[in-house]
N, C-alpha and C positions, 0 to 999 in steps of 0.2 A: 317702135324701134325705128329710129331715123337712118337716113342714108349711110352716115358715118359708121354706125354700128354695123350695118349690113356689110359694108366694105371690110371692116375688121374681121367679121366672121367669114367673109369670103377669102380673105387673105390666109387665114388659118386653115380653111379647107384646101387651099392651093398648096400649102405645106405638106398635108397629108397626101394629097394627090401626087405631088412631086416625089414623095418618099416611095409611093407605090411604083411610080413609072420608072424612077432612076435607080431605086434600090431593090425593093421587094415589096409585093403586095401583102406577104405574110407579115413582114415587119410593120408595114404601114397599119395594118388591122390590129396588130397586137399593140401599137402605140395608141391607136384610136380607142380601143377597149379600156386600156388604163387611163387614158384621158377622160373618158365618159365617167368611170368610177371616181377618179380624183375630182371632176366637176361636181358630182353629187355630194362628195365629202366638203367641198368649198362652199357649197350652198348651205350645208349645216353649220359651218363655221360662220358664214356671213350672216346667218340668222343670229348667232350669238353676239358677234362683234359689230356687224353692220346695223342691225336693228336695235341692240340694247347696250353696246359698248362692253360686252363681258370678254375678258382675255383669257381664253381657254388654251392652255399649253399641254393638255393631256389628249390630244386627238388620237394619238398613238394607242392609248389604252382602250378607247371606245370603239376603234376599228379592230383591235384584237379580241375584244368581247363579241363583236359580230362574227368573227372568224371561229371563235369557240361555240357559238350557237350552231354553226354548220356540223360540227362534230357531234354536239348533243342531239341534234335532230336527224341528220341523214346518215351518220356512220351506222353500220350494222352492230347490232349489241353483241356482247360477249358473254354468252351464258356461264361460262366457267368462271369468268370474272365475277358475275354476280353471285354464283355459288360460293366462291371463295370468301367473299366479304363484301359484296356490293350492298346488301340490305343493312349491313352493320355501318357502312359509310352513310347511308341515307339516314339511318337512326341518329347517327352522331351529328350530322349537320342539322336534323330537326331538332335535336337536344340543344344545339348551340343557338339556334333561332329562338327556342323558348327562353334560354337564359336571357338573350338580349330583350325580348319582349317583356319578361318579368322585371328585369332591371329598370326598363323605361317606365313600366308602371309604378314601380316603387319611387322613382325620381319625381314622377308627376303627382303622386298621391300622398306621399309622406311630407310632412312639413320640413322646411329647412332646418339643420341643425345636425347635431353629433349623431343622434339616432339614424337619421337617413344615411349619413355618410358610412356609418358602421355596417348597417344592413347591405347597402350597396356593396361595399368592400368584401364582406362575406360571400354574398351571392355571385359577385363577378369572379372572385378567386377560386371559390369552390366549384362554380359552374365550368371555369376553364379547365381545371384538372379533371373533372368528371367528364367533360367533353373529349378531351385528349385521350382518356382511359377507354372511352368507347370508340373514338374514331381510329386511333393509331394502329391496334391490332388488326383491324379490317383492312386499313390502307396497306399494311405490310403484306398481308395475305394476297390481296389483289395484285400488288406490284411484283410479288414473288413468282406468280404463275406465268409461266412461258414469256418472260420478259422481252425476248428477241423479237417477237412478233405481235405480242399482246400486252399484257401487264396492265390492263385498264379495263373499265366496264363497258366501254362503247356507247353508241347512241341508241336512238329509237328506230333507226332504219326506215324513216319517213322520207318522202320526197323532198329534195334540197330547197325546192321553192318555198316550203313552209319554214325554213330556217332563216330566210331573209327578214320577215317581220319579227321573229323571235331575237335576231341580232339586235334590231332596233329596240326591242323591249329590254334586253339585258343592259344595253348601253344607257337607256332612259333610267332604269333603276339605279345604276351606278351614279349617274349624274344627279339623281334626286337625293342620294345619300350624300354626295359632295357637296351639293348646293345648301342642303339643310345645315351644314356645318359651316361652309365658307362664304356663302353669298351675303350674309349680313355683315360681313367684315369688308376691309378695303379691297380694291380690285387687285392689289399686288399679292394679296393672301390667296385669292382664287387661283392666280397663276401657279403659286408655289403648290397649292393643294392639288390641282389638277396634274401638274407635272409629277408629283410624288405619287398619287394614286395610279398614274399610268404605268410607273416603273414597278409598282408593287403587283399591278395586274400581270404584267409580262413576267416577273419573278415567280408568281404563283403558277401560271401556266408552264414555266420551264421546269418547276421542281415537283409539281403534283402529277406524277406519271399516271395515277389512276384515273385522272380526269381526261387527258388527251395525249397521253405517252410522253409528255414533257418534250425534251430536247431530242428524243428519238423520233419525233414527228409523227403525225397522223396522215398517211397517205392513202390513195385509193378512195377518196371521197366522191359520191356519185354526181354526175352532172344534172343540171336542171332540165326539165322538159322544155322545148323540144330538141335540145342540142344532143346529137349523137357522138359516138366515139369514132375517131378516125378509122380504126381497125374495122368496125361494123361497116363504115361506108366502103372501104376497100374490098370488102367480102360481099358487097351487094351487087348482083349482076346488073340491076337497072342503073346504078351509079357508074359502074365500069362502062357500060354501053354509052351512056351520056358523055362521060369524059372522053371516051374514044371517038365519038361523033364529032366533038369540038376540038379534038387534038391537045386535050390537057393531060398532064401527067397526074395519075389518080392519087398519089401521094400528097402533091402540092394542092390539088383541087380539094381534097378531103379537108385538109388543114385550113384552106381559105374558107370553105363553106362553113366549118365550125366557127370560125372566128367572126364571119358574117352574122350567124345566128346569134352569137353572144352580143355583137354591136347592136342588133335589133332589140334584143331584151333590154340591154342597158339604156339604149336611147328612149325606150318607151318609159322606163322608170325615171330617167331624167326629165323627160316631158312632164310626167305627172308631178314630179316634185317641184319643177320651175312653176308649173300652172298653180299649184297649191301655194307655194311661197308668194307669187305675185298677189294672189287673192288675199293671203294674210297681210302682206305689205301695205296693200292699198285699201284695207278695211279700217274700221275705227280702232281695232286692236293694234294694227300696225302703226297707226298715227300716234296711239298712246305710247307704244314702246319706243318710238323715235323721240317723243317728248321726254320720256324717262331718260333716255340716253343723253340728250342735250342738256337737261337740267333736272337732276333728281330732286332738288330741294323745292323746285317749283311744282313739279309733278306731285310730290307727296302733299304740297299745301293745297292742291287740288283734290285731295282724297284718294290718290292712287297708292295702293300698296306696292311699293317699289320692290321690296325684297321678294314678295310673292311672284310678281311679274318677272323678275329676274330669274327665279327658279323655274318659272313655266317656260321661258324661251331657252334657258339652258338645257333643259330635259328634252325640248323638242329638237334643238340643233344636235345634241348628242345622239339621239335616236336616229336621225338621218345619217350621221357618220357610221353608227353601228350598223345600219341597213346596208350601207355601201361596203363596210368591211365584210360582211357576210356574202355579199355578191362576189367580192374579190377572191375570198377563200374557195367559193364554189367554182369560179373560173380556173384557179390554180390546181384544184383536185386535191389539195393538201393543206394541212395546218403546220406551219413551221414557225414556232414562237420566236426563234432566233433572228428572223428576218424583221421583225418589228423594231424599229429604231426611230428615234426622234427626228432625225434628218429627213427621212423619207415620208413619215406619217405625221409630222407635226410642222416642222419648218417648211417643207415644200407646200404643205396645203395653205399655209399662211401666206407664202409668196403669191401663191395663185390668187387669193382674195385681195391681196394689196395691189397687185399688177393689174388684175381685172377691174377693180373698183369696188371697195367695201361699201355695203349698203345697197348695191344694185345686184339683183339676182343674175341678170345677163351678163353683168361684169364678172360675176363668180364663175360662170359657166365658160366665158371667154378665156378667163384666166386659167382654168382648169385644163382646157383643150391645148392653150398655147404653151403654158409651162410644162405639161405633160409632155408634149411633142418635144420640147427642148431637152427635158431631163433624160429622155431615152436616145434622141437622135445624136445628142452629143457624145454619149457613151459609144455609139456605133462609129460616128465620124472622127472622133478625137485622135485615136492612133493614126489613121490615115493622114489627118491634117497635120500632125506633128511630124510624121515622116517626111512630108513635103516641105515643112518649114526647115527641117534639119538636114535636108537632102545635100546641100553644098557644103556643110560643115565637116570638118576633119573629125576623126574618131577621137573621143577624149572624154574627160569627166563631164563637161557641159552637155555634150550631145546625149550622153547616156542618161544624164539627170532629166533632160527635157523629154526624152522618149519615155522614161519611167514615169514622168509627171502627167503623161497624157490622160490618164484615168481620172485626174483632178480637174480636167478641163470643164466638166459639167458644173462644178462649183464656181469656178471663175466666170463661166458664162451666165450663170444665174445671178451672180453678184453684180455683173455689168448690166444685165437686163433690169435688175431692181433698181440700180442707181439711176439708170436712164429714165425708168419711169417716174421715180421720185423727184428727179430734177425737172423733166418737162411735162410730166402730167401727174402731179402729186396725189391727185384723187383717183387715180387709176385710168385705164384705157377708156372704160365706160362708167363715168362718175355717177354718184347718186344724184337723182334729180332734187 
């Protein structure tokens, strides 16, 4: 990393330090944690776009699958939910998978023609109705049981750290299914497919209450080791003595300590992902991926299986996004499907990659930290800045409109930053070598 890049990272560090000194250390650490998570997601997207030129617009869906993994792994089980119909739901899902597997076998082993089409139609239509007949009564029974606080089957009650790799696995499986269908087509079809699948994932999570309580949200998810709860710290005599000795407010100190521990965990994961990404990028595999990105025809002529390699990097990048999505849900302590939107979990991550420098892992990290800071700090400072701007204006429709528009300053700010970077540094702040 050259001197210019170190200066850029140093300036971003000054932004975070300035936030802590002039505003609040709680705010600075909260933005830092979200910036670290966004940087990990940006690394996953950079693998797909920067390494292979794959345009993934479904980042939101892969992050949501990571969040779902936290519920499936770490949420406490609901014994009554299982008793009411949990095993029936599992049987229905297993039957549905069996129908898909059998249909795939028929498609591959029967010759083309009317017979194969007819058999497939019978198996798929009959299997669908049988699947719904098994699944629906069990779902209704589970969701009808104490829906105010339960109505689902819960999770496995395991440590939440185990949910992070499972989030990557769920995202990787979804990416494999999408890639098998869309990666052999033109790049614009991949963008359409990933966008559509992401919306489908969110719709399913919102409507299948038995899975994660849908729009009623899943709250009270456990924290990862070694992060404690603020209440437990405030009831600890040792912590209270430490805070008193240094003159800290126990409530503020406990909140800051928890955020610092999260930052250390996330920074460790980010370091590992960057290290592995750099090894991959500078290996023969990385050079092959860049050659495919730059000229697919020439790479195919040299014997490279372009579609297979595209699928490979698409799955790996999506797994990284799912891993980060699980980390974010663990930090939040709840799964709220309504908060997943394309602006925050797709567009913003793409801005991070573009501003930082696509094809460069350190650029993706810089973009994640910088744009993550801007996204949240403008929301905090926007109303105050607009109040200063409109201070001397007389009361009226224009002033009211400007004050009410302060919440949209983050979009204006990101647009201006993106335009400036594309104008003066079109390859990003840290371009690809």
